[in-house]
N, C-alpha and C positions, 0 to 999 in steps of 0.2 A: 428414563433410559433403562433398558433391560440388563445391560452389563457394561462394565468398563470398556471403553474404546481404546484400542491399541494403535498408537501412531508411530510413524517412521519419519525421520527427517533426513533428506538427502541434500548434502551440502552443509553439514552441521558445523563446520569449522569457520564459516563466514560470520559476519556480524549478525545478519538476520537469523542464521541457523542457530547461533548460540542464544539469541533472544528466545527462539522457539523452545530450546531446551529448558531455559529458565522458566518460561511460562508452563511448559508441559510438566515439569517436575513438581510444580506447585498446584497443578490443576486437580481438583478432587474427583473428576470423572474420567480421566484418561490415564493411560500408562505409556511410557516411552518404550517401544519394543525394539527400535533400531535407530541408531544415529550414525550416519555414514558420511564419508568424505565425498568430494566431487568426482573422484575417479577410482577405477577398479585397482589401480596399481599402488594405492596408498597403503602405508603400514598402519596397523592399529595404534592409536594414541589416546591419551587422556586429555582432559581440559582442566588444568589446575584452578582456573578462575571459578569453576563450578563445583569444586570439591566440597563434599558434605551436602550439597544440594542435589547433584547428580554425579555419581561416581562410576558411570559406565565408560566404555571406550568408544572412540570413533573408529568405525570399521571401514574397510574398502567398500566402494559402491557395488551393490549387487541387486539387480532388478528382481531376480528370482527370490532372494531372501526377503526383500521388501514385500513382495506379493504374498509370500507364504506366512509372514509373521505379523502383518499390519492390516488394519481395517482402512486406515487413512494415511496418506503420505503427503508431507509437505515437501515441495521442491524449492530449494534455494540454490539453484544451479546456474551456470552459464546458459545463455539462450539455446545454443545448438544442442547441449546435453539434455536440457529440459524438453526440447522438441522431440528428441529421440525416445526418452524414457516415459514421458507423460502418457501418450496414447497406449503404450504397452501395458502400463499398470492399470489403466482404465479397462483395457480389454480383459484383464485378469480379475476384474471385479473390485478393484481398489478405488476408493474415492481419492482424488488428487486435488490438492490445493497448490497451485503454482505461483511462486512469488517472482518469477522472472517475467519478462515482457512477452514471452513466446506466443501466448494464446490470447492476448488482450484485443488485438485488432481484428475486426470482423471483415472488413473490405479486403478482398484478395490482392488488389493492387497495392494498397498500403502495407499489407502484411508482407508481401514479397519484397517491398522496398526496405522496410525497417527490420524484418525478421525473416530473412530468406530461407532459414532452415526449417521453418514451421511447416508441418505437413498439412494437407487438406483433411478436415475432420468431417465425419458424417453429421455430427451435431456440434454447433459452435459452443465454446466454453461459456459458462455464466460469468459475466463481469461482476466480480465480487466486491463492489462498493456496498458494504453491508446495509447501510441505511436505505438504499434503494434496491436491494436485491433479496430482501428477506423472503419474499414469496417463492423465489426460484431456487433458493439454496437447498431445501430439504431433498429435492429430487436430483440435484446436480451431481454429476459424477466427476466433472472437470471444472474447477473454479479458477479463473484467471484473476488473481488478486491485483488490485490496481497499483500503479506506481506511487511513490511517496509524493511527488509533486502533483500528480493529478488528483490524489485523494484530497489534499487541501483545497485545490482550485475548484473541484467539482462540488465539494460540500459547501463552499462559499457561494458558488454561482447557480447551482441547480434550482434552489427555491425561487430565485428571481427569474431565471430563464423559464422555468415551468409556468410561472405566473404571467409570462409575457411582458415583463417589465424592463428587459434589457434591450437597448436600442443602440445601433452603431457598433463601433469597435469595442472589443474586449482586450484589455492589455493586462498581462500577468507578469509582474516583476517578482521573481522567486529567488530565495536565498537558502542554501543548504549547508549544513555542516559537512566536514570531510568524510565521515563514514558513509554518506550518500553515494560516494564514488566506489564503494566496495572495498574489500580487504586487500586485493592485489595491488601492490605498490606501483606507483608511476611517478614520473617527474612532476606532474601536476599536483600530486598529493604529498610530495616530499615536504618535510617540515620547513626546510629553509625556503621553499618556493611559496608556500601558502601562509606562513606565519607573518602577520602584519600586513596582509594584503587581502583584497577582495577582487575576484575575477569573474567577468561574464564569459560564458562558454557556450558553444553550439548555438550561437545566435541564429535564429530563423532556420535551424536545422536540428532540433532536438526531437527525438522520437516521442517523448512525452507530450509534445504539442499535438501530434496526431491522435493520441489517446484522449486528450482533453476535447479536441474538436469532435471526435467520434461521439463522445458521451453528451456533449452539448448540442450537437447538430448544427454548429455554426463555427465560423472562423474565429481564431483567437491568436493574438501575438503573445508568445510565451518566451521569456528570456530568463534562463537560470543563471545563478551566480554561486560561486564557491566562497564561503566565508570561513575564517580560521577558528571554528569551534568544532567539537567532536561530533555533536549530534543536534538535530533540530532543524525544522524548516519554518520560514516565515515568508508569506506571500502577500504582497500589496497589489490589489487588483483594482483596475480603473474601468468603470463603465458609465454610461449615461442612461438615464431612465426616460420614460415619456414625461411630458411637461406637467401632467396633472398628478404625479405621484407625490405622496406625503411621507414624512418621517414615520408617522404612526403606521402607515401602510407597510413600509419596509420592515419595521419591527414585528408587525403582526405576521407577515409572511415567514420570516425566520423562526419566530416562536412557534407558529403552527407546524412548520416543517419538522422541527426537531423536539417537539414537546414529549415525544416518546422515544427519543434517541439518547440513551444514557451516556454516550461518549462524545456528543457534540454539545459544547457549552456556548451559549449565545450571550454576549456581553453588551450589545448595543454600542453606544459610543465610548465605552471603556475598552480601548484597543488592547488586544492580547500580546503576550510576550513569550519568547521561547522558553525562558526559565520556568514558566508556569506549567509547561506541558512535558518537559523531558522526563523520561522513565515512566510515562503514563500512556494510556490509550485514548487520551482526549484530543479532540480537535477543537480549538477555541476560535470563535469568530466574533469580530467587532467591526464597526464601520463609522464613517463620517459622511454626512449627506448635506449638499448645498441645494435646497429647493429652487433657488433663484436661477441656477445654471443647469439643474438636473444632473449634476456630477455626483457620483457615488464612489467612494473609496472604501474597499473592503479589505480588512487584514485578517488572515487566517494563519494559524500556526499549529504544528504538531511535532511529535518525535518521529523522525523518519524511520527509525528501526522498530517502533512499536505500532502506533496507529498507521504509519506509512508502510509497514511491512508485517512483522511477526504478530503484533497484537491484532491487527485487522484480520489476518489469516485465522487466528484462533477465534476471534469473534465470529467469523464466517462459519467455522466448524461448530461452535456452540449453537448457532441458529440452525444449521443443518441437522444437528442431533436433537433438536427440540429442547435444548437447555436454555436457561436464562442467559442472554448474550453476554452478561458481565461475568459469568463464571470463570474464575481463575485469572481475571483481569483487573480486579480491584483489590 
């Protein structure tokens, strides 16, 4: 890299935004040029939790300042705000990595349904599932970083789907910690509502289902659940394979798919757990297979704020800049 890259973070007070500051402050090849709130009316403020790691102030949101001071901007903003700001920054020559859902869906009908504020783009955003987007990232000016639920589901399913081994229904039972709902408080995320309980929500109507189906090219039944932990996602995925598939074949497909993927750990029949991935950029994958019935159960887990959000976004930037993709993430 010829020089240090200056980044901006818009929406820096949210969970993913603060994770980006933590990662950016420790990254040897980038400098945080601006960290901004989600609105222009905010007053400057500090983040005590990041004291002595990053001692800057969160400033009011300013597109002009971001464009003038930053080479790359991460957007961790509400969808309608990201929809407005992202294309304007790209038009001013800034690389944009968007962590909202605004630019993920390519089909116009699906996009209007789930993200009605998204404008039409001359060039679709690159879908930034790093392990499958490396070739496109260096030239990408707008990267739509995947959702946390789809990241785990797609990393678990893509190798098998691409090999033509998945037959029939795909069922994804997903569980997320409370931080996956964002920082804005609601009745659903109130301590007394979620403590000691597990809740299914948005059944047959979650926008991440559309994202998963888009990237797989097939229907999937996706059911998310809220569990009373602060961070982490675990997904149990049920599929059937063709009758002649073997355990060794499944292992070979996963190992080959991720042999050069530093942040995907394949464990075979040793099923992963959330506590092994929190505060890391790893996605862990394990499975159990019954060759007699061709039933395959895959378990995938990750930290929704790191590999499911800020960490994957930084991994995308590393690849785009030609750096080792683990830079600043290990």
